[in-house]
C-alpha positions in Angstrom: -16.7 -141.0 64.6 -19.4 -140.9 62.0 -19.9 -142.9 58.8 -22.4 -142.5 55.4 -23.3 -145.2 53.5 -25.4 -144.0 50.6 -27.0 -147.7 48.9 -29.8 -148.4 46.8 -33.3 -147.6 46.2 -34.0 -151.0 45.0 -34.9 -153.6 47.4 -32.5 -156.2 46.0 -29.1 -154.4 45.5 -29.9 -152.7 49.6 -30.1 -156.1 50.8 -26.7 -157.0 48.3 -25.1 -154.3 50.3 -25.5 -155.0 53.7 -22.1 -157.6 53.9 -20.5 -154.4 53.1 -22.4 -152.5 55.8 -21.8 -155.4 58.6 -18.6 -155.3 57.9 -18.2 -151.7 58.1 -20.2 -151.8 61.4 -17.7 -154.7 62.8 -14.5 -152.6 61.8 -16.0 -149.5 63.4 -17.9 -150.4 66.2 -18.1 -146.9 67.5 -19.0 -145.3 64.9 -22.3 -143.9 64.5 -24.2 -144.1 60.7 -26.2 -142.4 58.4 -28.1 -144.5 55.8 -29.0 -143.0 52.3 -31.3 -144.9 50.3 -34.6 -145.2 48.0 -38.0 -145.2 50.0 -38.6 -149.1 49.2 -35.2 -150.2 50.7 -35.4 -147.6 53.8 -36.9 -150.3 56.1 -34.6 -152.5 55.5 -32.8 -150.7 57.9 -34.9 -149.6 60.5 -33.5 -152.5 63.2 -29.6 -151.4 62.3 -27.5 -151.0 65.4 -25.4 -148.2 65.0 -28.2 -146.2 63.3 -28.0 -142.8 63.8 -30.0 -141.5 60.8 -32.0 -143.4 57.7 -32.3 -140.6 55.2 -34.9 -141.5 52.3 -33.9 -140.0 49.0 -36.6 -138.9 46.7 -35.7 -138.8 43.0 -36.2 -135.2 41.8 -35.7 -133.7 38.3 -32.2 -132.5 37.6 -30.6 -134.7 40.5 -32.3 -132.5 42.5 -32.3 -135.4 45.7 -28.5 -135.5 45.3 -28.4 -131.9 46.1 -30.9 -132.4 49.0 -29.3 -135.2 50.4 -25.9 -132.9 50.0 -27.7 -130.0 52.1 -28.5 -132.5 54.9 -24.7 -134.1 55.2 -22.2 -131.1 53.9 -22.3 -129.6 58.0 -21.0 -132.9 59.1 -17.2 -134.0 59.1 -17.6 -137.4 58.0 -14.7 -140.3 58.9 -16.4 -141.9 56.1 -18.6 -141.4 53.1 -19.6 -144.9 51.3 -21.1 -144.2 47.6 -22.9 -147.0 46.1 -24.6 -145.3 43.7 -21.5 -143.3 41.8 -22.6 -139.7 42.3 -20.1 -137.1 43.4 -21.6 -136.5 46.4 -18.3 -138.6 48.5 -16.1 -135.6 46.5 -18.3 -133.0 48.0 -18.4 -133.3 51.5 -16.0 -132.9 54.3 -14.5 -136.3 54.4 -11.4 -138.8 55.8 -11.9 -141.5 53.5 -14.4 -142.0 50.6 -15.4 -145.4 48.7 -17.3 -144.9 45.4 -18.5 -147.3 43.4 -18.1 -147.3 39.5 -19.5 -149.8 37.1 -16.0 -150.7 35.5 -17.9 -153.9 33.0 -16.5 -156.8 35.0 -19.2 -159.4 35.2 -18.6 -160.8 38.8 -20.8 -160.8 41.5 -22.7 -157.6 43.0 -21.5 -158.9 46.4 -17.9 -159.4 45.3 -18.1 -156.2 44.2 -18.4 -154.5 46.8 -15.8 -156.2 49.2 -13.5 -155.6 46.5 -14.3 -151.7 46.6 -13.7 -152.2 50.3 -10.4 -154.0 49.4 -11.9 -157.6 51.2 -10.3 -160.9 50.2 -13.1 -162.6 52.4 -16.0 -161.6 51.1 -18.9 -160.4 53.7 -22.3 -162.3 53.3 -25.4 -159.8 53.7 -27.5 -160.2 57.0 -30.5 -158.1 57.7 -31.1 -157.0 61.7 -34.5 -157.4 62.8 -36.2 -156.1 66.3 -38.0 -158.3 69.0 -41.1 -157.1 68.1 -40.8 -158.4 63.9 -39.1 -161.5 65.3 -42.5 -161.9 68.1 -44.9 -160.9 64.9 -43.3 -163.7 62.4 -44.0 -166.3 64.8 -47.6 -165.1 65.0 -47.9 -165.4 61.3 -46.1 -168.5 61.0 -46.5 -170.6 64.8 -44.3 -173.3 65.2 -45.6 -176.5 63.2 -45.2 -178.6 60.2 -42.6 -177.4 57.9 -42.8 -174.2 55.9 -42.2 -173.5 51.9 -42.0 -170.2 51.1 -42.7 -169.1 47.8 -41.7 -165.3 46.2 -44.1 -165.8 42.9 -44.0 -162.3 42.0 -41.2 -159.8 40.2 -40.8 -156.4 39.9 -41.3 -156.5 36.0 -43.6 -159.1 34.2 -40.6 -160.8 31.9 -39.0 -162.1 35.1 -41.8 -163.7 36.5 -42.2 -167.4 36.3 -46.3 -168.3 35.3 -48.2 -169.0 38.4 -49.4 -171.9 37.2 -46.1 -173.3 36.9 -45.5 -172.2 41.3 -48.5 -173.8 41.8 -47.5 -177.5 40.0 -44.0 -177.1 41.4 -45.2 -175.9 45.1 -47.9 -179.5 45.1 -44.4 -181.6 43.8 -42.6 -180.0 46.5 -44.6 -180.5 49.5 -46.7 -183.6 48.0 -45.8 -187.3 49.3 -42.4 -187.8 47.2 -41.1 -184.4 47.6 -38.2 -182.7 49.7 -41.5 -181.3 52.4 -44.4 -183.7 52.5 -47.5 -181.7 53.8 -45.7 -178.6 54.2 -47.2 -175.4 54.9 -47.1 -172.5 52.0 -45.9 -169.2 52.5 -46.6 -166.9 49.7 -45.1 -163.2 50.5 -45.1 -160.4 47.8 -46.5 -156.8 47.5 -49.9 -155.8 47.8 -50.7 -154.9 43.7 -49.2 -158.1 42.9 -51.8 -160.5 44.4 -53.7 -160.3 41.1 -50.9 -161.8 38.6 -50.4 -164.5 41.3 -54.2 -165.4 41.9 -53.7 -168.9 40.0 -51.5 -169.9 42.0 -53.5 -169.1 45.5 -56.4 -170.7 44.6 -54.4 -173.9 44.4 -53.1 -174.5 47.8 -55.3 -175.8 50.3 -56.4 -173.4 52.9 -55.4 -175.0 56.0 -51.9 -175.0 54.5 -51.9 -171.5 53.0 -50.0 -168.3 54.8 -51.2 -165.7 52.2 -48.8 -162.6 53.8 -48.9 -161.0 50.3 -49.0 -157.7 50.9 -49.7 -158.3 54.6 -46.5 -157.8 56.1 -43.5 -154.9 56.5 -40.0 -155.9 54.7 -38.6 -157.2 58.1 -40.8 -159.3 59.6 -40.6 -161.1 56.0 -37.5 -161.6 56.6 -38.2 -162.8 60.4 -40.5 -164.9 58.3 -37.9 -166.5 56.0 -35.7 -167.2 58.9 -38.6 -169.5 60.1 -38.8 -171.0 56.3 -37.2 -174.5 55.2 -36.9 -173.8 51.3 -37.6 -170.9 49.7 -38.3 -170.8 45.7 -38.7 -167.3 44.0 -38.3 -164.8 41.1 -35.2 -163.0 40.4 -36.6 -160.4 43.0 -35.8 -158.1 46.6 -37.1 -161.0 48.1 -35.3 -163.7 46.5 -32.4 -162.1 48.4 -34.1 -161.1 51.5 -34.2 -164.9 52.2 -30.7 -166.0 50.8 -29.5 -163.5 53.8 -32.2 -165.1 56.0 -30.2 -168.5 55.4 -33.1 -170.1 54.9 -32.3 -172.7 51.3 -33.0 -170.1 48.4 -33.8 -171.3 44.9 -34.0 -168.1 42.4 -35.2 -168.7 39.2 -33.9 -166.6 36.3 -34.6 -165.5 32.8 -33.7 -162.3 31.5 -31.5 -161.8 34.1 -27.7 -162.5 34.7 -27.6 -164.6 37.9 -23.6 -164.2 37.6 -24.3 -160.4 38.8 -27.6 -161.2 40.6 -27.6 -165.1 41.8 -28.7 -165.3 45.9 -25.6 -165.5 47.4 -24.4 -167.8 50.1 -23.7 -171.6 50.6 -27.3 -172.5 50.9 -28.5 -171.0 47.5 -29.3 -172.3 44.0 -30.3 -170.7 40.8 -31.9 -172.5 37.8 -32.2 -170.5 34.7 -34.5 -170.4 31.3 -33.1 -173.4 28.7 -33.0 -169.7 26.7 -29.8 -167.9 27.9 -30.0 -164.1 28.7 -28.4 -162.9 25.8 -31.0 -165.0 23.9 -34.0 -163.4 25.2 -32.8 -159.6 25.6 -31.2 -159.9 22.0 -34.2 -161.9 20.6 -35.6 -159.4 17.6 -38.9 -159.5 19.1 -37.6 -158.0 22.6 -39.1 -155.1 24.5 -38.5 -154.1 28.3 -41.8 -152.7 28.1 -42.8 -156.3 27.9 -45.9 -157.6 30.2 -45.4 -161.7 29.3 -43.3 -163.7 30.9 -40.0 -164.1 29.5 -39.9 -167.4 31.5 -41.6 -170.0 29.6 -38.6 -171.9 28.6 -38.3 -172.6 32.1 -40.1 -176.0 33.0 -41.6 -177.4 36.0 -38.8 -180.5 35.9 -36.1 -178.4 35.6 -37.1 -176.3 38.8 -38.1 -179.5 40.8 -34.6 -180.8 39.9 -33.0 -177.9 40.8 -34.8 -177.9 44.2 -34.2 -181.1 45.2 -30.1 -180.9 44.5 -30.2 -177.8 46.7 -32.1 -179.5 49.9 -29.7 -182.5 49.2 -27.1 -180.6 49.1 -28.2 -178.9 52.5 -28.8 -181.5 54.7 -25.4 -182.9 54.0 -24.0 -179.8 54.9 -25.6 -180.3 58.4 
């Protein structure tokens, strides 16, 4: 039995799709899975059980990437084709069953929409898979010791990125004597290309408490590090969804994106957003999606700190 699962290029969307994927693995334990996704998301599935292939979709003009995927998959008779990209592929392959996610304009969380696609009433939470080498690497990078605050201070678009100086002030409050994690180590996660934008934050964290993994680790090792963290704060990004999937208490910072669709998923998560709503931000007369400036200025450190404390108290009460 073979199942084709076509998921996103974006890391965050791919992470959110793993709840549905895990459900299918449990439902069809004898099946062999082929995952098709973009290059950025492909490493997420490196340790997935029952994986036969991971096909990387490289965007081509005139939809050529879909034709190439069809060529790679047309010779197989599939038990199920799941297409979360709403292409025509599922209708051009021989398959017993198909699921195709289409945008119906519903304002529901992405995870809920995926569960509905499969007719599920119990919503499966996203989770990833790691191999022993990733867990060992995470332990080497973050040995046992003082509590660990993880930060995701970058984003794939400057508009969604809270100023680095505010991350610095928040980190100082959270790890200070009156904070939720006094004396905690601080691990910074992100891509190598994002380092320049968070230099003001890097410079403020004492060297003996700073673990700088900006661009220094792969996605699954970052996930393994997040499983060891005590708390995570970050912008709306793929890392935020990694943290939530890892079970780490996760506070997502939102501004020009919709939390009702893309909030971190799970019981140990929360969001805090700018004073200005999404509609106010993207509907402003001077709004430009090409902006190189943050649109998160109306989110104060006080508000983020209060939200972090509230989530921390809730998570401790649950234990």
